[in-house]
C-alpha positions in Angstrom: -0.7 63.7 13.1 -0.1 61.7 9.9 -1.3 63.5 6.8 0.4 63.3 3.5 0.6 67.0 3.0 1.7 67.9 6.5 5.4 68.6 7.4 6.3 69.1 11.0 9.9 70.5 11.3 11.6 68.7 14.2 15.0 70.4 13.8 16.5 71.0 17.2 17.1 74.7 16.6 13.4 75.2 15.5 12.1 73.4 18.6 14.5 75.3 20.9 13.5 78.7 19.6 9.8 77.7 19.6 10.1 76.7 23.3 11.6 80.2 24.1 8.8 81.8 22.1 6.1 79.9 24.1 7.3 81.3 27.4 5.2 84.1 28.9 8.4 85.6 30.2 9.8 86.3 26.7 9.8 90.0 26.0 8.2 91.6 22.9 11.5 92.2 21.2 12.8 88.7 21.8 9.5 87.2 20.8 9.6 89.2 17.5 13.1 88.1 16.9 12.3 84.4 17.6 9.3 84.4 15.2 11.5 85.9 12.5 14.2 83.3 13.0 11.8 80.4 13.1 10.0 81.7 10.0 13.3 81.7 8.1 14.0 78.1 9.0 10.4 77.0 8.1 10.8 78.8 4.8 14.0 76.7 4.2 12.0 73.5 4.7 8.9 74.6 2.8 11.0 75.4 -0.3 13.0 72.2 -0.2 11.3 70.9 -3.4 11.8 74.1 -5.5 12.9 73.1 -9.0 16.4 74.0 -10.3 18.2 74.1 -13.7 21.9 74.1 -14.6 23.6 77.2 -15.7 27.2 78.0 -16.8 29.3 79.7 -14.1 32.9 80.8 -14.2 34.5 80.6 -10.7 37.9 82.1 -10.0 39.3 78.6 -10.6 37.3 77.0 -13.5 34.2 77.0 -15.6 31.4 74.7 -14.5 27.6 74.0 -14.6 25.8 74.6 -11.4 22.1 74.6 -10.2 20.0 77.7 -9.9 16.3 78.2 -9.1 13.9 77.6 -11.9 10.2 77.3 -12.4 7.6 79.7 -10.9 8.5 82.9 -9.1 7.5 83.3 -5.5 4.9 85.3 -3.7 4.6 85.5 0.1 1.1 86.2 1.4 0.7 87.4 5.0 -2.6 86.8 6.8 -2.9 90.1 8.7 -1.8 91.1 11.2 0.2 88.4 12.8 1.5 87.0 9.5 3.6 90.1 9.1 5.8 88.9 12.0 6.9 86.0 9.8 7.5 88.0 6.6 10.9 89.5 7.4 12.5 86.1 8.2 11.1 84.6 5.0 12.2 87.6 2.9 15.7 87.3 4.3 15.8 83.9 2.7 13.7 84.8 -0.4 14.6 88.4 -1.2 13.1 88.4 -4.7 9.6 87.2 -3.6 6.6 89.5 -4.1 4.4 90.1 -1.0 0.7 90.1 -0.7 -1.6 90.7 2.3 -5.0 89.3 3.3 -6.9 91.0 6.2 -9.1 88.6 8.1 -10.5 88.9 11.6 -12.2 86.1 13.6 -15.7 86.8 14.6 -15.6 86.2 18.4 -19.1 84.6 18.4 -18.9 82.3 15.4 -15.1 82.0 15.1 -15.6 82.4 11.4 -13.3 84.7 9.3 -14.4 88.1 8.0 -12.3 89.6 5.2 -11.5 93.4 5.4 -8.4 93.7 3.1 -7.0 91.9 0.1 -4.0 93.0 -2.0 -1.8 90.6 -4.1 0.2 90.7 -7.3 -1.8 90.5 -10.6 0.1 87.4 -11.8 -0.8 84.9 -9.1 -1.2 82.1 -11.6 2.5 82.4 -12.5 3.7 82.2 -8.9 4.2 79.7 -6.1 2.3 81.3 -3.3 3.4 80.7 0.3 0.8 81.8 2.8 2.1 82.7 6.3 0.3 83.0 9.7 1.9 82.0 13.0 -1.2 80.2 14.4 -3.4 77.6 12.7 -6.1 77.3 15.3 -9.6 76.5 14.0 -8.2 76.7 10.5 -11.1 78.8 9.2 -9.1 81.9 8.4 -6.4 79.9 6.6 -9.0 77.9 4.6 -10.7 81.2 3.7 -7.4 82.8 2.7 -6.5 79.9 0.5 -9.9 79.9 -1.2 -9.6 83.7 -1.8 -6.2 83.2 -3.4 -7.4 80.5 -5.6 -10.2 82.9 -6.7 -7.5 85.4 -7.5 -5.8 82.9 -9.8 -3.3 81.1 -7.6 -2.8 77.5 -8.6 0.2 76.4 -6.5 0.0 77.2 -2.8 1.7 76.3 0.4 0.8 77.2 4.0 3.5 77.9 6.7 2.6 78.2 10.4 4.5 78.2 13.6 1.9 76.2 15.6 -1.3 74.3 14.8 -4.1 72.6 16.6 -5.2 69.3 15.1 -8.6 70.8 14.4 -7.0 73.5 12.3 -4.9 71.1 10.3 -7.9 68.9 9.6 -10.0 71.9 8.5 -7.4 73.1 6.0 -6.8 69.6 4.8 -10.5 69.0 4.2 -11.0 72.3 2.3 -7.6 72.3 0.4 -6.1 68.8 0.2 -3.8 70.0 -2.5 -2.0 72.5 -0.2 1.0 71.4 1.8 1.3 72.6 5.4 4.7 73.2 7.0 4.9 74.0 10.7 7.0 73.6 13.8 4.5 71.8 16.1 1.0 70.4 16.4 -0.3 71.1 19.9 -3.0 69.4 22.0 -6.0 71.2 20.8 -8.2 74.3 21.3 -9.8 75.7 24.4 -13.3 77.1 24.7 -12.1 80.4 23.2 -10.6 78.9 20.2 -7.0 79.4 21.3 -4.3 76.7 20.8 -3.3 74.8 24.0 -0.6 75.0 25.2 0.2 77.4 22.3 2.0 80.7 22.9 -0.9 83.1 23.4 -2.1 85.7 20.9 0.8 85.9 18.4 -0.3 89.2 17.0 -0.4 90.8 20.5 3.0 89.4 21.4 4.7 90.4 18.1 3.4 94.0 18.2 3.2 94.5 22.0 -0.4 95.4 22.1 -1.3 93.5 25.2 
């Protein structure tokens, strides 16, 4: 897909680990580890444009001026429950980020999101908000989460997923053309149950071993 706000990370390590995660033979512990590792690499790419400023530093050899992060503080927001599988990998890279959670489940009949939990920092307008969820399938949950965060004051948002269906990318882009999307792959599409094909199954069940 060729959309201005879409970044598909083609790094060989990302693609290698994603292929391992797709396999039905990958165990729960290995799947969980792979999601964490891929999430860290996606966080690296999603934060590539963070602003910096120069500060004075004294190394053991000399004084110098070197870059350090500047601008808005960060907040990671997990779409429950599968998004929690990506949090640890991203926190490894962004240890000072605050963390919020949005609880959404997909109505099996309508495939529309229903909110059951929402907890985020009070100062969302002052933060770059990175929303995480392994799968971007229909895109309805992600679009609803982004709308809810904007209602809570967030003005600068990004979305990070492992996998997406083209339908999901288009849904989010139509609803939130200002939100960049970073992911590892865009798959063929959705099946009749709203699952990504070929995908990797239900990410939440595979992360938490519930099926």
